N, C-alpha and C positions, 0 to 999 in steps of 0.2 A: 510389171516387175522386169527390170533389166539390171542384173547385178554383175559388175565386171570383177576382174581378177583383184584389184585393190580393195574392193568392198567385200569380196569373199575372204580375203585375208583379215580385214578388220572384224568380220563375224567370228572367225576362228580366234581372234584375240580376245573378243568379248566372251566367247564360250569357255576359254581358258580361265578367264577371271571369275566366271560363275562356278565352274567346277572347283576352282580353288576355294571360294568362299563356302562351298557346300561340302568340301571333302570330309570334314568330320561328320556331318549328317549322313552322307554316303557310307561312310565307313561303319557308322553305328548301325545302319540297316543292314549292312553286310555281316557285321559281328553277330547279329541275332540269328541268322540262317545260313551264313556262308564262312568264308576265311576271314572276314574282318579287315579286308584291305582294299576294297573296290574304290572308295574316295581317294585313299593315298596314292594308289597306282594310276588312277585316271588323272589326278592331278599332275603327277609326274610326267604323264604321257603328253598332256596338253601343253604343259610348260616347255617341253621339248619341242613340240609342234610349232610353238611361237618362235622359238629360237630358230628352227630349221627354216620356217618361212621368211624370217627377217634376214637371214643370211643367204637366202636363194633369190632368184629373179624369175619366178615362174611365168612362162610366156601365155598359158591358157589355163581355163578352169580345171581341165584335166590333170595338168602337171601340179596344180595346188592340191587337189584331192589325192594324187599319188604321193606326194610328199607327207601329207597328213596320214594316210593309210600305213605307209612304210614305217613312219616314226612311231605310230601307235603300236604296230605289231612288234617293232624291235624294242620298245622301251616299257611297255605296260605288261605287267605279269598277269598271270591267270587267264580265265576265258575272256574276260572283257576286252583285253588287248586284241586277241585274234578275231573276236566278234566285231568290234568296232573298226578294226584295221581292215578286215574283208569288206566291210559295208562301204568304206570309202575307196577301197581298191576297185570294187565293182563299179561304184558310181563313176569313178574316174573315166571308165570306157565311154561314158556318155558326154563327157566334157572335153575330150580331145579336139583340138583345133577350135574351141569356142572362147572367145574373149569375153563373152558375157552369157547369162543364162536367163531364161524366162521361168514363170511359174510352171509351164509345161515341162520344160527341160528338168526342172527340179522334181517334179512329179515322177518323171521317167527314171530319174537317178534314184530316187527313194525306193521305187519299185524294184529296181534291179539290185539295190543295196539289201532290201528285205530278203529277196531270193538268195542272196550270198550269205546272210545270216543263217537263213533256214538250212541251207546246205552245209554250211560250216558247223552249226551247233546241233543239226538234227532235231530242231525244234519247230513249234508252230504256235498258233494262237491257243491260249489256255494252258500253256505249260509254265506259267509264272516266269516269265523272262522279258527282255526288252521287247520282244516281238509282240507282248500284249499292249504295248503303246504304239509301237512303230506301224504295225499293220492297220489299226484303226486311223492313225493319222495319215497313212498313205491313202486310204479310202476317202477321208475327209477332204484331203487336197484335190482328188479326183473330182469329188462332188462340187468343190468351189470352181474348178475349172468349167465343169459342166454349166454352172449358174453364172459364169462370167465375173466372178468376184475379183476384186483387186488383190494382190498378193498380200498386203497387210491384214486385210479382212480375213483372206484365207487362212492366214497363220494365227489370227487371233482365235478363230473357231478351232483350228487344229490344236492350238494350245489347250483350249478348254477340254476338248477331247482327250489330249494326251493327260491332262491332270486327273480327269475322271477315270480313265482306264489304268493310271498308275495307282490310284487309290483302290481300284477294283481288285488289284493283285492281292490285296489282304485276304480276300475271299477265296483264293485259289490254292490248291495243294501243289507244292512244287513237284515238277516231273523231270526237271533238268539240273545239273550241276550239283554241288555239294548239298544245296537246299533239298534236293530230292530225298536225300537220306533221312530227312526229318519227317517226311510224309505229311501227314495231317497236322503235325505240330508246327509246320511252316504257315499254316492258316493264322491270320491275324497280323501278319507281317508284310510290309510293302517290299516288293522285290527291289533290289538296288539297281539292277540294270534298267528296269522300268523308270526308276527315279531319275537316273542320269540321262536317260533318253527324253524324258519330259523336260528336264532342265535345258537340254540342247535345243529342243523344238521351241521352248519358251524364249530362249535367248534370241533365236532367229527372228521370231515374232516381234520381239521388242526392238530390235535392230530396224526392221522394216517399218514399224509404226513410227519410229524416230525419224526415218528418212522420208516419210510420207508428210510428216508435219512441217 
């Protein structure tokens, strides 16, 4: 895997399309246990990301991720903007000066992004949040590196892991955010942040699979 600046921008364009196509689904999930605006807000944020990236000329991966993070923080309401924005802002520190990234680079970026989300949201595995997808995905990518898998295969496995862990959030009682006010009543519902995280990982995987063929 060697993804350069141009391809990273293409991936974010694809993510924006997928989030847009699923904005009602994500909003419906959020309406059941949250504020009911996750899909709408995230779609707005990623549409702005596409515009910002198209009007900028980022020199390296770090600059791309910084633009994404700052845009999400400034345009997405609610906790999701702060959490996703923090994730990309943390990840950009590993992309400074790099014109392309490897699977190992991505793994390091995801690890530091997860740490940023934990710190910003004061959450962890089992709280019924995006971390219930992103932490297992991070471990899955690390395992694929150890097994010397190609990036497309690593992301295929990671996407399967993400889907399963997203579905598993149905069985968790929320401990963070507005959903935590529902307590046990949040059981039976997929966490919207876990769902959007799954969609992002799945989109990256689909892009890499297309590149490999």
